[in-house]
The first five atom37 places (N, CA, C, CB, O) and aatype in JSON, in Angstrom:
{
  "aatype": [12, 7, 11, 11, 9, 15, 16, 6, 11, 9, 1, 1, 6, 3, 7, 18, 10, 18, 18, 10, 7, 11, 3, 15, 18, 19, 17, 0, 15, 14, 12, 11, 8, 2, 11, 15, 7, 1, 11, 11, 11, 19, 7, 7, 6, 11, 9, 3, 1, 11, 11, 7, 4, 12, 18, 18, 19, 3, 15, 0, 7, 18, 19, 4, 6, 0, 11, 12, 11, 2, 0],
  "atom_mask": [
    [1, 1, 1, 1, 1],
    [1, 1, 1, 0, 1],
    [1, 1, 1, 1, 1],
    [1, 1, 1, 1, 1],
    [1, 1, 1, 1, 1],
    [1, 1, 1, 1, 1],
    [1, 1, 1, 1, 1],
    [1, 1, 1, 1, 1],
    [1, 1, 1, 1, 1],
    [1, 1, 1, 1, 1],
    [1, 1, 1, 1, 1],
    [1, 1, 1, 1, 1],
    [1, 1, 1, 1, 1],
    [1, 1, 1, 1, 1],
    [1, 1, 1, 0, 1],
    [1, 1, 1, 1, 1],
    [1, 1, 1, 1, 1],
    [1, 1, 1, 1, 1],
    [1, 1, 1, 1, 1],
    [1, 1, 1, 1, 1],
    [1, 1, 1, 0, 1],
    [1, 1, 1, 1, 1],
    [1, 1, 1, 1, 1],
    [1, 1, 1, 1, 1],
    [1, 1, 1, 1, 1],
    [1, 1, 1, 1, 1],
    [1, 1, 1, 1, 1],
    [1, 1, 1, 1, 1],
    [1, 1, 1, 1, 1],
    [1, 1, 1, 1, 1],
    [1, 1, 1, 1, 1],
    [1, 1, 1, 1, 1],
    [1, 1, 1, 1, 1],
    [1, 1, 1, 1, 1],
    [1, 1, 1, 1, 1],
    [1, 1, 1, 1, 1],
    [1, 1, 1, 0, 1],
    [1, 1, 1, 1, 1],
    [1, 1, 1, 1, 1],
    [1, 1, 1, 1, 1],
    [1, 1, 1, 1, 1],
    [1, 1, 1, 1, 1],
    [1, 1, 1, 0, 1],
    [1, 1, 1, 0, 1],
    [1, 1, 1, 1, 1],
    [1, 1, 1, 1, 1],
    [1, 1, 1, 1, 1],
    [1, 1, 1, 1, 1],
    [1, 1, 1, 1, 1],
    [1, 1, 1, 1, 1],
    [1, 1, 1, 1, 1],
    [1, 1, 1, 0, 1],
    [1, 1, 1, 1, 1],
    [1, 1, 1, 1, 1],
    [1, 1, 1, 1, 1],
    [1, 1, 1, 1, 1],
    [1, 1, 1, 1, 1],
    [1, 1, 1, 1, 1],
    [1, 1, 1, 1, 1],
    [1, 1, 1, 1, 1],
    [1, 1, 1, 0, 1],
    [1, 1, 1, 1, 1],
    [1, 1, 1, 1, 1],
    [1, 1, 1, 1, 1],
    [1, 1, 1, 1, 1],
    [1, 1, 1, 1, 1],
    [1, 1, 1, 1, 1],
    [1, 1, 1, 1, 1],
    [1, 1, 1, 1, 1],
    [1, 1, 1, 1, 1],
    [1, 1, 1, 1, 1]
  ],
  "atom_positions": [
    [[102.76, 90.69, 53.24], [103.03, 91.13, 54.59], [102.61, 90.06, 55.58], [102.32, 92.45, 54.87], [103.43, 89.59, 56.36]],
    [[101.34, 89.66, 55.58], [100.85, 88.65, 56.5], [100.53, 87.37, 55.75], [0.0, 0.0, 0.0], [100.55, 87.34, 54.52]],
    [[100.24, 86.32, 56.51], [99.89, 85.07, 55.86], [98.42, 84.76, 56.08], [100.76, 83.91, 56.38], [97.86, 85.06, 57.14]],
    [[97.79, 84.17, 55.08], [96.38, 83.85, 55.12], [96.16, 82.69, 56.08], [95.85, 83.51, 53.69], [96.82, 81.66, 55.97]],
    [[95.22, 82.85, 57.03], [94.98, 81.79, 58.01], [93.54, 81.28, 57.99], [95.32, 82.3, 59.39], [93.23, 80.32, 58.71]],
    [[92.67, 81.88, 57.2], [91.28, 81.42, 57.17], [90.97, 80.77, 55.82], [90.31, 82.59, 57.43], [91.64, 81.02, 54.83]],
    [[89.93, 79.94, 55.82], [89.49, 79.31, 54.58], [88.2, 79.95, 54.07], [89.29, 77.81, 54.79], [87.82, 79.77, 52.92]],
    [[87.53, 80.7, 54.95], [86.27, 81.35, 54.59], [86.53, 82.72, 53.98], [85.36, 81.47, 55.82], [87.28, 83.52, 54.53]],
    [[85.9, 82.97, 52.83], [86.04, 84.28, 52.17], [84.89, 85.17, 52.63], [86.04, 84.14, 50.61], [83.73, 84.77, 52.61]],
    [[85.24, 86.39, 53.04], [84.26, 87.34, 53.55], [83.97, 88.38, 52.48], [84.76, 88.02, 54.84], [84.88, 89.02, 51.94]],
    [[82.69, 88.55, 52.17], [82.27, 89.53, 51.17], [82.18, 90.88, 51.85], [80.91, 89.14, 50.5], [81.38, 91.06, 52.77]],
    [[82.98, 91.83, 51.4], [83.03, 93.14, 52.05], [82.04, 94.1, 51.42], [84.45, 93.72, 51.97], [81.81, 94.06, 50.21]],
    [[81.46, 94.96, 52.24], [80.52, 95.98, 51.78], [81.12, 97.35, 52.08], [79.13, 95.82, 52.46], [81.88, 97.51, 53.03]],
    [[80.76, 98.33, 51.27], [81.22, 99.69, 51.5], [80.56, 100.25, 52.76], [80.91, 100.59, 50.29], [79.4, 99.96, 53.04]],
    [[81.3, 101.06, 53.51], [80.76, 101.71, 54.68], [80.9, 100.92, 55.96], [0.0, 0.0, 0.0], [80.36, 101.32, 56.99]],
    [[81.63, 99.79, 55.93], [81.82, 98.97, 57.13], [83.3, 98.77, 57.41], [81.13, 97.62, 56.96], [84.12, 98.73, 56.49]],
    [[83.62, 98.65, 58.69], [84.97, 98.36, 59.16], [84.96, 96.91, 59.64], [85.43, 99.35, 60.3], [84.11, 96.53, 60.44]],
    [[85.9, 96.1, 59.15], [85.95, 94.68, 59.48], [87.09, 94.41, 60.45], [86.12, 93.83, 58.21], [88.21, 94.9, 60.27]],
    [[86.81, 93.6, 61.5], [87.81, 93.32, 62.51], [87.53, 91.97, 63.16], [87.86, 94.43, 63.57], [86.43, 91.43, 63.03]],
    [[88.52, 91.44, 63.86], [88.38, 90.2, 64.6], [88.01, 90.55, 66.03], [89.7, 89.35, 64.55], [88.78, 91.2, 66.73]],
    [[86.83, 90.13, 66.45], [86.32, 90.48, 67.78], [86.93, 89.65, 68.89], [0.0, 0.0, 0.0], [87.73, 88.75, 68.64]],
    [[86.54, 89.97, 70.13], [87.04, 89.24, 71.29], [86.61, 87.78, 71.29], [86.57, 89.91, 72.57], [87.27, 86.94, 71.9]],
    [[85.51, 87.48, 70.62], [85.02, 86.1, 70.55], [85.68, 85.31, 69.42], [83.51, 86.1, 70.37], [85.29, 84.17, 69.18]],
    [[86.66, 85.89, 68.73], [87.45, 85.27, 67.65], [86.67, 85.06, 66.35], [87.97, 83.95, 68.12], [87.06, 84.23, 65.53]],
    [[85.6, 85.8, 66.16], [84.86, 85.79, 64.89], [85.03, 87.15, 64.22], [83.34, 85.47, 65.13], [85.35, 88.14, 64.89]],
    [[84.81, 87.21, 62.91], [84.93, 88.47, 62.17], [83.62, 89.24, 62.3], [85.27, 88.21, 60.66], [82.54, 88.69, 62.1]],
    [[83.74, 90.52, 62.64], [82.61, 91.42, 62.81], [82.72, 92.59, 61.85], [82.52, 91.92, 64.27], [83.82, 92.96, 61.42]],
    [[81.57, 93.18, 61.51], [81.52, 94.38, 60.68], [80.79, 95.47, 61.46], [80.81, 94.1, 59.3], [79.67, 95.26, 61.92]],
    [[81.42, 96.62, 61.59], [80.8, 97.76, 62.27], [80.67, 98.9, 61.26], [81.63, 98.21, 63.52], [81.58, 99.12, 60.46]],
    [[79.56, 99.64, 61.3], [79.4, 100.73, 60.35], [80.36, 101.88, 60.67], [77.96, 101.24, 60.36], [80.62, 102.18, 61.84]],
    [[80.88, 102.5, 59.62], [81.73, 103.68, 59.79], [80.83, 104.88, 60.1], [82.59, 103.94, 58.51], [79.61, 104.79, 60.0]],
    [[81.45, 105.99, 60.46], [80.7, 107.17, 60.89], [79.75, 107.69, 59.81], [81.66, 108.26, 61.3], [78.67, 108.19, 60.13]],
    [[80.14, 107.59, 58.54], [79.29, 108.12, 57.46], [78.18, 107.15, 57.07], [80.14, 108.44, 56.24], [77.31, 107.51, 56.27]],
    [[78.18, 105.93, 57.62], [77.14, 104.95, 57.34], [76.13, 104.99, 58.49], [77.74, 103.5, 57.16], [76.24, 104.23, 59.45]],
    [[75.15, 105.87, 58.4], [74.2, 106.1, 59.5], [73.2, 104.96, 59.67], [73.46, 107.39, 59.26], [72.73, 104.74, 60.79]],
    [[72.86, 104.25, 58.61], [71.81, 103.24, 58.7], [72.33, 101.85, 59.03], [71.05, 103.19, 57.4], [71.53, 100.93, 59.23]],
    [[73.64, 101.67, 59.1], [74.2, 100.35, 59.33], [74.15, 99.91, 60.79], [0.0, 0.0, 0.0], [74.03, 100.74, 61.69]],
    [[74.24, 98.61, 61.01], [74.27, 98.01, 62.34], [75.46, 97.07, 62.45], [72.93, 97.25, 62.65], [75.91, 96.5, 61.45]],
    [[75.98, 96.91, 63.66], [77.06, 95.98, 63.91], [76.56, 94.55, 63.69], [77.62, 96.15, 65.36], [75.47, 94.2, 64.14]],
    [[77.36, 93.71, 62.99], [76.91, 92.35, 62.72], [78.1, 91.4, 62.62], [76.09, 92.3, 61.43], [79.2, 91.8, 62.24]],
    [[77.86, 90.15, 62.95], [78.88, 89.11, 62.82], [78.82, 88.59, 61.39], [78.67, 87.96, 63.86], [77.76, 88.17, 60.93]],
    [[79.94, 88.6, 60.67], [79.93, 88.22, 59.26], [80.69, 86.93, 59.0], [80.52, 89.31, 58.43], [80.51, 86.31, 57.95]],
    [[81.53, 86.5, 59.93], [82.3, 85.28, 59.72], [81.79, 84.15, 60.58], [0.0, 0.0, 0.0], [81.41, 84.36, 61.73]],
    [[81.77, 82.94, 60.03], [81.34, 81.78, 60.77], [82.5, 80.94, 61.26], [0.0, 0.0, 0.0], [82.3, 79.97, 62.0]],
    [[83.7, 81.29, 60.85], [84.89, 80.52, 61.22], [85.57, 81.16, 62.43], [85.87, 80.42, 60.03], [85.82, 82.36, 62.44]],
    [[85.86, 80.36, 63.45], [86.54, 80.85, 64.65], [88.04, 80.82, 64.4], [86.15, 80.0, 65.91], [88.59, 79.8, 63.97]],
    [[88.71, 81.94, 64.67], [90.15, 82.09, 64.43], [90.9, 81.93, 65.75], [90.46, 83.48, 63.78], [90.55, 82.56, 66.74]],
    [[91.93, 81.09, 65.76], [92.77, 80.94, 66.94], [93.77, 82.08, 66.98], [93.51, 79.57, 66.94], [94.56, 82.27, 66.05]],
    [[93.73, 82.85, 68.07], [94.62, 84.0, 68.22], [95.95, 83.59, 68.83], [93.97, 85.08, 69.07], [96.02, 82.65, 69.62]],
    [[97.01, 84.31, 68.44], [98.34, 84.12, 69.01], [98.78, 85.45, 69.6], [99.36, 83.6, 67.95], [98.47, 86.51, 69.07]],
    [[99.52, 85.39, 70.7], [100.02, 86.59, 71.33], [101.09, 87.22, 70.42], [100.59, 86.29, 72.74], [101.94, 86.52, 69.88]],
    [[101.04, 88.54, 70.28], [102.02, 89.25, 69.47], [101.69, 89.31, 67.99], [0.0, 0.0, 0.0], [102.55, 89.67, 67.18]],
    [[100.46, 88.97, 67.62], [100.06, 89.0, 66.21], [98.86, 89.93, 66.02], [99.72, 87.58, 65.71], [98.04, 90.1, 66.92]],
    [[98.78, 90.52, 64.84], [97.68, 91.39, 64.47], [96.87, 90.66, 63.4], [98.19, 92.78, 63.96], [97.44, 89.99, 62.54]],
    [[95.56, 90.78, 63.44], [94.68, 90.1, 62.5], [93.87, 91.12, 61.72], [93.76, 89.13, 63.24], [93.41, 92.12, 62.28]],
    [[93.7, 90.87, 60.41], [92.95, 91.78, 59.56], [92.34, 91.02, 58.4], [93.86, 92.92, 59.04], [92.74, 89.89, 58.11]],
    [[91.37, 91.63, 57.73], [90.75, 91.07, 56.54], [91.42, 91.73, 55.34], [89.18, 91.3, 56.53], [91.39, 92.95, 55.19]],
    [[92.03, 90.91, 54.48], [92.75, 91.46, 53.34], [91.79, 91.84, 52.21], [93.8, 90.45, 52.84], [90.58, 91.66, 52.33]],
    [[92.34, 92.35, 51.13], [91.51, 92.82, 50.01], [90.78, 91.69, 49.3], [92.38, 93.58, 49.01], [89.77, 91.93, 48.65]],
    [[91.28, 90.45, 49.42], [90.62, 89.31, 48.8], [89.48, 88.78, 49.68], [91.64, 88.19, 48.54], [88.65, 88.01, 49.2]],
    [[89.43, 89.18, 50.96], [88.35, 88.77, 51.84], [88.72, 87.68, 52.83], [0.0, 0.0, 0.0], [87.83, 87.14, 53.49]],
    [[89.99, 87.35, 52.95], [90.44, 86.32, 53.89], [91.08, 86.96, 55.11], [91.42, 85.36, 53.22], [91.64, 88.06, 55.02]],
    [[91.0, 86.28, 56.26], [91.64, 86.77, 57.48], [93.13, 86.44, 57.4], [91.0, 86.15, 58.76], [93.51, 85.31, 57.1]],
    [[93.96, 87.45, 57.66], [95.41, 87.28, 57.62], [96.0, 87.6, 58.99], [96.04, 88.17, 56.54], [95.39, 88.3, 59.8]],
    [[97.2, 87.08, 59.21], [97.9, 87.26, 60.47], [99.26, 87.88, 60.16], [98.04, 85.92, 61.24], [99.97, 87.42, 59.27]],
    [[99.62, 88.92, 60.91], [100.93, 89.57, 60.76], [101.55, 89.69, 62.13], [100.81, 90.97, 60.08], [100.88, 90.05, 63.1]],
    [[102.83, 89.4, 62.22], [103.54, 89.5, 63.5], [103.86, 90.98, 63.75], [104.85, 88.63, 63.49], [104.36, 91.68, 62.87]],
    [[103.57, 91.44, 64.99], [103.87, 92.83, 65.35], [105.33, 92.93, 65.79], [102.93, 93.33, 66.47], [105.87, 92.0, 66.4]],
    [[105.96, 94.04, 65.48], [107.39, 94.21, 65.77], [107.69, 94.26, 67.26], [107.89, 95.45, 65.13], [108.58, 93.55, 67.72]],
    [[106.99, 95.07, 68.01], [107.34, 95.33, 69.4], [106.43, 94.59, 70.39], [107.28, 96.81, 69.68], [106.2, 95.09, 71.49]],
    [[105.93, 93.43, 70.01], [105.02, 92.72, 70.93], [105.72, 91.59, 71.64], [103.82, 92.18, 70.17], [105.1, 90.89, 72.44]]
  ]
}
């Protein structure tokens, strides 16, 4: 679906949601059922954002980019 754009592999933990923050780094936020977790920056690589694209961490742990249809 999307193409891999990062070289850094992110190790994912259960109970966290991974996303690309406003500062262009990957962040992990605890899900509702993870009461003891804290928000933390997990990626050291800065990602260049493009307008009309969505960014996500795939199952292998790399940041991928997918073009949105209606953007």
